matplotlib code that plots the C-alpha trace (Angstrom):
import matplotlib.pyplot as plt

x = [104.6, 104.2, 103.4, 100.5, 99.1, 99.0, 97.4, 94.7, 94.1, 94.0, 91.4, 89.3, 89.4, 88.6, 85.5, 84.6, 84.3, 81.4, 79.9, 79.5, 78.0, 75.5, 74.6, 74.2, 71.9, 69.5, 69.1, 66.0, 67.6, 70.1, 72.0, 72.6, 73.6, 76.0, 77.7, 78.2, 79.6, 82.1, 83.2, 83.6, 85.7, 87.8, 88.4, 89.5, 92.1, 93.2, 93.6, 95.7, 97.9, 98.4, 99.4, 101.9, 103.3, 103.7, 105.8, 107.8, 108.5, 109.4, 106.5, 105.3, 106.9, 105.5, 105.2, 102.8, 100.9, 100.4, 97.3, 95.7, 96.5, 94.9, 91.8, 91.6, 91.9, 89.1, 86.9, 87.7, 86.6, 83.4, 82.5, 83.4, 81.0, 78.3, 78.8, 78.4, 75.3, 73.7, 74.5, 72.4, 69.5, 69.6]
y = [116.8, 113.5, 115.6, 117.4, 114.2, 112.7, 115.9, 115.7, 112.0, 112.6, 115.3, 113.0, 110.3, 112.7, 113.8, 110.3, 108.8, 110.9, 111.3, 107.6, 107.2, 110.0, 108.7, 105.1, 106.2, 107.6, 104.3, 102.2, 99.0, 98.1, 96.0, 99.2, 101.1, 98.3, 98.6, 102.3, 101.8, 99.3, 101.8, 104.4, 102.0, 101.3, 105.0, 105.3, 102.6, 104.3, 107.6, 105.8, 104.3, 107.7, 109.3, 106.6, 107.1, 110.8, 109.9, 107.4, 109.9, 112.6, 114.9, 114.8, 114.1, 111.2, 113.5, 115.8, 112.9, 110.6, 112.4, 112.1, 108.4, 107.8, 109.7, 107.6, 104.4, 105.5, 106.3, 102.8, 101.2, 103.2, 102.3, 98.7, 98.6, 100.2, 97.6, 94.8, 96.4, 96.9, 93.3, 92.2, 94.2, 92.4]
z = [83.9, 85.9, 89.0, 87.3, 85.9, 89.4, 90.8, 88.2, 88.9, 92.7, 92.2, 90.1, 92.8, 95.6, 93.6, 92.6, 96.1, 97.4, 93.9, 93.4, 96.9, 96.2, 92.8, 94.0, 96.9, 94.3, 92.5, 92.7, 94.1, 96.8, 94.2, 92.2, 95.3, 96.2, 92.8, 93.2, 96.7, 95.3, 92.6, 95.4, 97.4, 94.4, 93.9, 97.6, 97.0, 93.8, 95.8, 98.5, 95.8, 94.1, 97.5, 98.1, 94.6, 95.3, 98.3, 96.4, 93.6, 96.2, 95.2, 98.8, 102.2, 104.2, 107.3, 105.3, 103.8, 106.7, 108.0, 104.5, 104.3, 107.7, 106.5, 103.3, 105.4, 107.7, 104.6, 103.2, 106.4, 106.5, 102.9, 103.5, 106.5, 104.4, 101.7, 104.3, 105.6, 102.1, 101.3, 104.2, 102.8, 99.4]

ax = plt.figure().add_subplot(projection="3d")
ax.plot(x, y, z, "-o")
ax.set_aspect("equal")
plt.show()
């Protein structure tokens, strides 16, 4: 049961990251966009944590998950950079 709960949560995070960026980009102000970017960044850290938990609980092997963790870290850096840029526009 724990495994399926984590799978469901991982799916929600994966969907939440780009969805919040898209929704925020349609807002009228940069301040609103910034808020949605921060939510997206939070979801990416949540995803990273869940992947690490899957490794700790032996649901996934680190060798099979390392590529995903590197991708999540790259996404976090890109969102962080976008947040910094948007802050300069406020």
